[in-house]
N, C-alpha and C positions, 0 to 999 in steps of 0.2 A: 778793508780796514787798514791794511799795511801802508797804503798810499795816503790816507787822510792826513797823516802828520806831515807829508811832504809840503813845505810852503810853496813850491813852485807848481803844485797840482792845479791844472787848468781845465775847464770844461772840455776843451779840445781834446785833451788828454783821455778823459772819460769817454768821450765819442769815439776816438781812435780805438781805445781798448775794446768797445762794444761793437766795433765795425759799422758805425753809422756816422752821419753827418752832425754837426752841432745843432742844426735845426731840428733833425729827426729826434736827437736826444731830448732837446727842450720839449717837443711836442709829445713825446712819449712820457716823460717824466711828469708833465702837466696832467696827462690823462691818468696815468697809473698812480702817481704819488700825490698829486695836487700841489706840487712845488717845483720850482726851477732847480736846475742842477746845482747852482750856487747855494741856494737855500739848503739843499740836501747836504752838500759838503760842510756848510757851516754847522747845521744841526748835529752832524756826526762828529765834527771837531768839538763842539760843546760837550757832547756825551763823553768823548775821551778826556776832556779837561776835568769833568765831574769824576771820572775815574781816578785820575791823578790826584785830584784834591782829597778823595776818599781814602786812598792808599798810601800817600806820601805826606808827611808832616814837615819834611824839610824844604820842599819847594816853595818859592815865593811865586807871586801871580805873574810876573814876566816870564819866569822859567816855564810855568804851566802852559802860558800862552805859546811860547815857541815850541815846546814839546807837543802841543796839540795841533800845530800846523799854522798858527797865525804869525804874521810878520810883525805885527804891531801890538803890544800889550794894551794900548788905549782902544784900539779897534776890537780887540778881543773882549775887553771889559764892557763895551757897548753891546756887542753881540750877546754876550753872556747875560746881561741884564735884560735885554729884549726877549730872550728865550726862556729865562728862568724867573724873571721878576725881581731878582736880586743882583747886586754887584758882586764880583768875585770876593771881594774883602768882606762883605756882609755874610756871604756864604761861609767863608772860612772862620769868621768869628763865631757863627753859630753852627759849626759843622756837625756837631753830633745829633742835634735835632733835625737838621736839614737833610742828612744823609737818607733817612727813611723817606722823607718827602720826595727829594730829587731822583731817587732811584725809581720811583713811579712815573716820572716825567716823561711825557710823550710830547713831541713837538706838533703843534696843531697844523702847522703848514705842511708838513710831510706826513701824510696819512699812513697808518700801518694797514698793509694789505695781506691777503692770504696768498699762498703759493698758487693756487689755481687761477688767480687773476693775473698773474704776471707771465711775461714771455720767458722762455728758457734763459735768454741772455740776461735779462734783468734780474732773475733769481740768482744767477751766477755773479752778476754785478754786486748785489747786496752782500753776497757771501765773500767776495774777494775784496771789496773796497770798504 
């Protein structure tokens, strides 16, 4: 989780952190999470952006995008809408009603899995990234 906000985070960095090749990481994540490493990173960044939106009334969309690990606020807006069904500005304008709904949000591309289906490295990965 600490590295998700790093705009320079690459799939290679994740693979290196887990002690496997980029290809092995892709195959493992496809099997276990039903998503690619990039999808996983983006889903976690969107989750972080929702946390910023819920807890901070002073930040604008560009600041939220940068703090969440996105380099480009327009790309952030496209990803946010793809994952949540609303643009960041729509979300912020209806924030009080949407907080309850978005807090239940699970990204369909990245399946939630139980501990006993994950290898030790991947469980540690989820806890540390």
